[in-house]
C-alpha positions in Angstrom: -156.5 -110.7 47.9 -153.1 -108.8 48.5 -150.8 -110.8 50.6 -149.6 -107.9 52.8 -153.3 -107.3 53.7 -153.2 -110.9 55.2 -150.0 -110.1 56.9 -151.6 -106.9 58.6 -154.5 -108.8 59.7 -152.4 -111.5 61.3 -150.1 -109.0 63.0 -152.9 -107.5 64.9 -152.5 -110.7 67.3 -148.8 -111.0 67.0 -147.9 -108.8 70.1 -150.0 -110.9 72.4 -148.7 -114.2 71.1 -145.0 -112.8 71.6 -145.8 -111.7 74.9 -147.1 -115.2 75.9 -144.0 -116.7 74.3 -141.7 -114.4 76.4 -143.3 -115.6 79.6 -142.9 -119.1 78.6 -139.2 -118.7 78.0 -139.0 -116.9 81.7 -140.7 -119.7 83.6 -139.8 -122.6 81.3 -143.2 -124.0 81.1 -146.4 -123.2 79.3 -149.7 -122.7 81.3 -152.2 -125.2 79.9 -155.5 -124.8 81.4 -157.2 -127.9 82.6 -154.2 -130.0 81.4 -152.3 -131.8 84.3 -148.6 -131.6 84.4 -148.1 -135.2 85.0 -149.9 -138.3 83.7 -152.5 -139.8 86.0 -154.6 -142.0 83.7 -154.3 -145.8 84.6 -155.0 -146.6 81.0 -152.2 -144.5 79.6 -149.7 -145.9 82.2 -150.7 -149.5 81.8 -150.2 -149.3 77.8 -147.1 -147.3 77.9 -144.9 -148.7 80.8 -145.2 -152.5 80.3 -145.4 -152.6 76.5 -142.5 -154.8 75.1 -143.0 -153.2 71.8 -142.3 -149.7 72.7 -139.7 -150.4 75.7 -137.6 -152.5 72.9 -137.2 -149.0 70.9 -134.8 -148.0 73.8 -135.9 -144.4 73.6 -136.5 -143.9 69.9 -138.9 -144.7 67.3 -136.3 -145.8 64.7 -136.9 -149.5 65.4 -140.4 -149.4 64.5 -141.1 -151.6 61.6 -142.2 -150.2 58.1 -143.3 -153.2 56.2 -144.7 -151.7 53.2 -142.3 -148.6 52.2 -144.1 -146.1 50.0 -142.5 -145.5 46.7 -141.7 -142.2 45.1 -144.5 -142.5 42.6 -146.9 -143.1 45.4 -145.6 -140.1 47.2 -145.8 -137.8 44.1 -149.4 -138.8 43.5 -150.4 -138.0 47.3 -148.4 -134.6 47.1 -146.0 -135.5 49.8 -142.7 -134.2 50.2 -139.5 -136.5 50.0 -135.8 -135.8 50.1 -134.5 -135.2 46.6 -137.7 -134.3 45.0 -137.5 -132.0 41.8 -139.7 -129.3 43.2 -137.2 -128.0 45.8 -139.4 -124.8 46.6 -142.2 -127.1 48.2 -139.7 -129.1 50.1 -138.0 -126.0 51.3 -141.1 -124.5 52.2 -141.7 -127.2 54.8 -138.4 -127.3 56.0 -138.5 -123.4 56.7 -141.7 -124.0 58.4 -140.2 -126.7 60.6 -137.1 -124.5 61.3 -139.4 -121.6 62.5 -141.3 -123.9 64.8 -138.3 -125.3 66.2 -136.6 -122.1 66.9 -139.4 -120.6 68.6 -139.4 -123.5 71.1 -137.4 -125.0 74.0 -134.6 -127.1 72.9 -136.4 -130.3 72.6 -139.3 -132.1 70.6 -142.6 -130.2 70.1 -146.2 -130.8 69.6 -147.9 -128.9 66.7 -151.5 -128.8 65.7 -152.5 -128.2 62.2 -156.2 -126.8 61.5 -157.8 -125.4 58.4 -159.8 -122.3 58.4 -162.1 -123.1 55.7 -165.0 -125.1 56.7 -164.6 -127.1 53.4 -160.8 -127.8 53.8 -158.8 -130.6 55.0 -155.2 -130.1 56.3 -154.3 -133.8 56.5 -151.8 -133.5 53.6 -150.1 -130.3 55.2 -150.1 -132.1 58.6 -148.4 -135.3 56.9 -145.8 -133.0 55.0 -144.9 -131.4 58.3 -144.4 -134.8 60.0 -142.2 -136.0 57.0 -140.1 -132.6 57.3 -139.3 -133.6 61.0 -138.5 -137.0 59.9 -135.9 -135.9 57.4 -133.5 -135.4 60.2 -132.1 -138.9 60.8 -131.9 -138.0 64.5 -135.6 -137.4 64.7 -139.0 -139.2 64.1 -142.4 -138.0 63.9 -145.9 -139.1 64.8 -149.0 -137.8 63.0 -152.0 -138.1 65.1 -155.3 -137.4 63.0 -157.7 -136.0 65.2 -160.2 -135.2 62.6 -163.0 -138.0 62.8 -165.0 -136.3 60.0 -164.3 -137.9 56.7 -160.5 -138.4 57.4 -158.4 -138.9 54.4 -155.3 -140.4 56.3 -155.8 -143.7 54.8 -155.0 -142.7 51.3 -151.7 -141.3 52.6 -150.4 -144.3 54.2 -149.6 -147.9 53.1 -150.8 -149.8 56.2 -154.5 -150.7 56.7 -156.0 -148.6 59.4 -158.8 -149.8 61.7 -158.8 -148.6 65.4 -157.8 -145.1 66.2 -157.6 -142.4 68.9 -161.3 -142.3 69.9 -161.4 -146.2 70.1 -158.5 -146.0 72.4 -160.0 -143.5 75.0 -163.4 -145.3 74.8 -162.3 -149.0 75.0 -160.2 -150.5 77.9 -159.3 -153.5 75.3 -157.6 -151.3 72.9 -153.9 -150.8 73.6 -151.6 -148.0 72.5 -149.7 -150.2 70.2 -153.0 -151.2 68.5 -153.4 -147.6 67.3 -150.0 -146.5 66.3 -149.4 -147.7 62.5 -146.3 -147.7 60.3 -147.0 -144.8 57.4 -144.9 -146.4 54.7 -142.3 -143.4 55.2 -139.3 -144.0 57.0 -139.5 -142.5 60.7 -143.0 -141.6 60.5 -145.8 -143.2 62.2 -149.5 -142.4 62.4 -152.5 -142.6 64.7 -156.0 -142.5 62.9 -158.9 -140.6 64.4 -160.9 -143.9 65.2 -164.6 -144.9 64.8 -166.4 -142.7 67.3 -166.8 -139.2 65.6 -170.2 -138.3 67.5 -168.3 -138.1 70.9 -165.1 -136.7 69.6 -165.2 -133.6 71.6 -165.9 -135.1 74.9 -163.2 -137.8 74.3 -160.6 -135.2 73.2 -161.4 -133.4 76.5 -160.9 -136.4 78.7 -158.1 -136.9 81.2 -157.0 -140.0 79.2 -156.4 -137.7 76.1 -154.5 -135.2 78.1 -152.4 -137.8 79.7 -151.7 -139.6 76.4 -150.6 -136.5 74.5 -148.3 -135.7 77.4 -146.7 -139.2 77.2 -146.5 -139.3 73.3 -144.5 -136.2 73.5 -142.2 -136.7 76.5 -141.6 -140.4 76.4 -139.1 -140.0 73.5 -137.2 -136.9 73.1 -136.5 -137.5 69.4 -140.1 -137.6 68.5 -142.1 -134.7 67.2 -145.9 -134.9 67.4 -148.2 -133.4 64.7 -152.0 -133.1 65.5 -154.4 -132.8 62.5 -157.6 -131.2 63.6 -160.9 -130.4 62.0 -161.5 -126.9 60.8 -161.6 -124.4 63.6 -164.9 -122.7 62.7 -167.0 -125.9 61.9 -166.5 -127.7 65.2 -165.1 -127.6 68.8 -162.2 -130.2 68.5 -159.5 -127.6 67.5 -160.3 -125.4 70.5 -159.8 -128.3 72.6 -156.7 -129.8 71.0 -154.8 -126.6 71.0 -154.4 -126.6 74.7 -152.1 -129.6 74.3 -149.7 -128.1 71.7 -146.7 -125.9 71.7 -147.8 -124.4 68.6 -150.9 -124.2 66.4 -150.7 -123.5 62.7 -153.8 -122.6 60.4 -153.9 -123.4 57.0 -155.7 -121.4 54.2 -156.6 -122.3 50.5 -154.5 -120.5 48.2 -156.3 -117.6 46.6 -159.4 -118.0 48.7 -158.4 -116.3 51.9 -161.3 -114.7 53.8 -160.0 -112.2 56.2 -163.0 -112.4 58.5 -162.7 -116.1 58.8 -159.0 -115.9 59.4 -159.7 -113.5 62.2 -162.5 -115.6 63.7 -160.3 -118.4 63.8 -157.4 -116.9 65.4 -160.0 -115.1 68.1 -161.6 -118.7 68.6 -158.1 -120.4 69.3 -156.7 -117.5 71.2 -153.9 -115.3 69.5 -151.2 -116.6 71.9 -151.8 -120.1 70.7 -151.5 -119.5 66.9 -147.8 -119.4 65.4 -148.8 -118.6 62.0 -150.5 -119.4 58.6 -149.8 -121.8 55.8 -151.4 -121.4 52.2 -152.5 -124.6 50.7 -152.8 -125.4 47.0 
């Protein structure tokens, strides 16, 4: 498929997205339906405010421990980007994506959702690499939130053993926020796994606790960028729920397998104003 054909299809929706962005810049806020502007969940406030672990960080995540650093060889095997890698084209592509997303936003941290178009695809490597690209700035950190509970591959990309995660936190009062945030093995990158309750993920991600949690994760630390990995847009409803909490949504497309009808359906399902672009995955 010719690349310019793909661009033409995506350009159909660009005017609406740019119009929405111009309104956002005018009033300084983004209209998120059903998302409260301030956190009200008792669970989120109780976990975030008194936490000695998080309060000790004094406004940044740089003090979070990284007990098992990932080796360069492990990063190569996992197809993760890193400073000084020989394939500069891949590293620069993620840097360029980071720059474009930040440039289109207010001068602060942002929340980005990554979701594949193809039903059989998984965007976790792209999401992790985008998180790493944010962390390459020594003044920033990144939190990857894996919200794909269907066959998550996050464990293979980090050095810490993952147990409870996002859905467990929302469902169980005894699970604290600090229980679900893990060091990745990569400096200034932390992760939250999807958890162990995939059957009720849509309802959990639509809950007030989830809305408040995403708000707090982004706004508590001004140097922290949030990357949310979502299931395929056309295979489930989670991505359509999660995009409401994000400043940007990026769709991933398998390289050489782009289906124009599927891309258009995915953009339409999420809303053109919510989609910032497409990324080819190899």
